[in-house]
DRENDO-1510 file (C-alpha; in Angstrom, 1 decimal, always signed):
<recs>
REC; n; res; u; v; w
REC; 1; UNK; +0.0; +0.0; +0.0 .
REC; 2; UNK; +1.2; +3.5; -0.8 .
REC; 3; UNK; -0.3; +6.8; +0.2 .
REC; 4; UNK; -0.5; +9.1; -2.7 .
REC; 5; UNK; -0.9; +13.0; -3.1 .
REC; 6; UNK; -2.8; +14.7; -5.9 .
REC; 7; UNK; +0.4; +14.9; -7.9 .
REC; 8; UNK; +1.3; +11.1; -8.1 .
REC; 9; UNK; +4.0; +11.0; -5.4 .
REC; 10; UNK; +5.4; +8.6; -2.9 .
REC; 11; UNK; +7.9; +9.4; -0.1 .
REC; 12; UNK; +10.3; +6.6; +0.5 .
REC; 13; UNK; +13.5; +7.2; +2.6 .
REC; 14; UNK; +16.8; +7.5; +0.6 .
REC; 15; UNK; +18.3; +4.2; +0.7 .
REC; 16; UNK; +14.9; +2.5; +0.7 .
REC; 17; UNK; +15.4; -0.8; -1.3 .
REC; 18; UNK; +13.6; +0.3; -4.4 .
REC; 19; UNK; +15.1; +3.8; -4.3 .
REC; 20; UNK; +18.7; +2.5; -3.9 .
REC; 21; UNK; +18.5; -0.1; -6.6 .
REC; 22; UNK; +17.9; +2.5; -9.3 .
REC; 23; UNK; +20.2; +5.5; -9.3 .
REC; 24; UNK; +18.5; +8.8; -10.3 .
REC; 25; UNK; +20.6; +9.3; -13.5 .
REC; 26; UNK; +19.1; +6.1; -15.0 .
REC; 27; UNK; +15.7; +6.4; -17.0 .
REC; 28; UNK; +13.0; +4.8; -14.7 .
REC; 29; UNK; +9.5; +3.9; -15.7 .
REC; 30; UNK; +6.8; +2.9; -13.3 .
REC; 31; UNK; +3.4; +1.2; -13.3 .
REC; 32; UNK; +0.8; +2.2; -10.7 .
REC; 33; UNK; -2.2; -0.1; -10.4 .
REC; 34; UNK; -5.2; +0.9; -8.4 .
REC; 35; UNK; -8.3; -1.3; -8.1 .
REC; 36; UNK; -11.2; -1.8; -5.6 .
REC; 37; UNK; -10.7; -4.8; -3.2 .
REC; 38; UNK; -14.2; -6.1; -3.7 .
REC; 39; UNK; -14.0; -5.7; -7.7 .
REC; 40; UNK; -10.4; -6.4; -8.8 .
REC; 41; UNK; -11.5; -6.6; -12.4 .
REC; 42; UNK; -12.1; -2.9; -12.4 .
REC; 43; UNK; -8.8; -0.9; -12.2 .
REC; 44; UNK; -6.8; +2.1; -13.1 .
REC; 45; UNK; -3.3; +1.5; -14.6 .
REC; 46; UNK; -0.9; +4.5; -15.0 .
REC; 47; UNK; +2.5; +4.0; -16.6 .
REC; 48; UNK; +5.0; +6.8; -16.8 .
REC; 49; UNK; +8.4; +8.3; -16.3 .
REC; 50; UNK; +9.8; +8.6; -12.7 .
REC; 51; UNK; +11.6; +11.6; -11.3 .
REC; 52; UNK; +13.1; +11.5; -7.8 .
REC; 53; UNK; +13.0; +14.7; -5.9 .
REC; 54; UNK; +14.6; +15.3; -2.5 .
REC; 55; UNK; +12.3; +16.2; +0.4 .
REC; 56; UNK; +14.7; +17.4; +3.0 .
REC; 57; UNK; +12.0; +18.6; +5.4 .
REC; 58; UNK; +9.9; +15.5; +5.0 .
REC; 59; UNK; +7.0; +17.8; +4.2 .
REC; 60; UNK; +5.1; +15.2; +1.9 .
REC; 61; UNK; +5.1; +12.4; +4.5 .
REC; 62; UNK; +3.9; +14.8; +7.2 .
REC; 63; UNK; +1.1; +16.0; +5.0 .
REC; 64; UNK; +0.2; +12.4; +4.0 .
REC; 65; UNK; +0.1; +11.4; +7.7 .
REC; 66; UNK; -2.1; +14.3; +8.6 .
REC; 67; UNK; -4.5; +13.5; +5.8 .
REC; 68; UNK; -4.8; +9.8; +6.2 .
REC; 69; UNK; -4.3; +9.3; +10.1 .
REC; 70; UNK; -5.0; +12.7; +11.6 .
REC; 71; UNK; -1.6; +12.7; +13.3 .
REC; 72; UNK; +0.3; +16.0; +13.3 .
REC; 73; UNK; +3.4; +14.6; +11.9 .
REC; 74; UNK; +5.2; +11.2; +10.8 .
REC; 75; UNK; +7.3; +9.9; +13.6 .
REC; 76; UNK; +8.7; +6.9; +12.0 .
REC; 77; UNK; +11.9; +8.6; +10.9 .
REC; 78; UNK; +12.8; +10.0; +14.4 .
REC; 79; UNK; +16.1; +8.8; +15.6 .
REC; 80; UNK; +17.2; +7.7; +12.2 .
REC; 81; UNK; +19.3; +9.2; +9.5 .
REC; 82; UNK; +16.6; +8.8; +6.8 .
REC; 83; UNK; +16.5; +11.3; +4.0 .
REC; 84; UNK; +13.2; +11.4; +2.3 .
REC; 85; UNK; +12.6; +11.6; -1.4 .
REC; 86; UNK; +9.4; +12.0; -3.5 .
REC; 87; UNK; +8.8; +9.7; -6.4 .
REC; 88; UNK; +6.9; +11.6; -9.1 .
REC; 89; UNK; +5.3; +9.6; -12.0 .
REC; 90; UNK; +4.6; +11.6; -15.1 .
REC; 91; UNK; +1.8; +9.5; -16.9 .
REC; 92; UNK; +2.6; +8.3; -20.5 .
REC; 93; UNK; -0.2; +5.8; -20.7 .
REC; 94; UNK; -3.5; +5.6; -18.6 .
REC; 95; UNK; -5.9; +2.6; -18.9 .
REC; 96; UNK; -9.3; +2.4; -17.0 .
REC; 97; UNK; -11.4; -0.6; -16.8 .
REC; 98; UNK; -14.9; -0.5; -15.5 .
</recs>
């Protein structure tokens, strides 16, 4: 599960397995698949280019935690040296099955 903001983003920490396995200088393509749990034959598929953007203040994860849980801020990074990044997907192809 990934929380998303209006601009399709995710906020993993730098060094997160999927982030570290693909250096930013390489072309990266992502597929995002969203479907209702009770009707998996209906779905939204988005394929596009990925851009990694530093989020030094962890603003995105704090905003997402506030939106989805009501907590004031994300505390999972406290006491760590995690550096957050935003994964931005720019759509090239969108498919919607109803």
